[in-house]
N, C-alpha and C positions, 0 to 999 in steps of 0.2 A: 611593110611599108609603117611605121612608126605610128599610134594615136597621140595626137597634139591636142593640148588646153590652155583656150585663156582666157582667163577673169580680167572682166572691165568694174571697175567700183565708181556710180550712179550717184547722187544726191540725191535725196526723195525724188527733191521738185522736179529732178528732170528725170527721170523713169522714164516715163512715157515717150516723151519727145527724144529719148536716146531708141527705144525700142523703133519707134516708127521708122528712124532714120537709119536704122540699122536692116528693116526689115525690106526699104526701097533701097538700100548699098546692096545688101545682098540678093533681091527679090521675090523671097520670101517671110513666110512669119514664125517670128520668134515663138516658142513652147514656154508657158510657164511650168515649173521648177522649185514650189517653195517659193521663195520668197525671187527667187532668180528669177531667167529665163535665158535657157538653150537655141543655140543654133548649130544644125546641123552643119557642115562642113567636108565634105565628101569625106569623111575616117576621121575627122578631126571636130574640133566645138566649140562656139566661143562662150560668158555665158559672161552678162552682166550680170548683176545682184543693184538693188538701191540699200540704201541709209550707209554705203558710205562717209 
């Protein structure tokens, strides 16, 4: 299986709301990774970064 990564850039003002929304969608917490948060997705990763 190939590892897949998706990156979502969001405005600073929306970062907390986006993180909470994806935590609710996925049923798991995001993990801080520097200026980003990551979500493990069974072999894939979704990253969202504020400051877009």
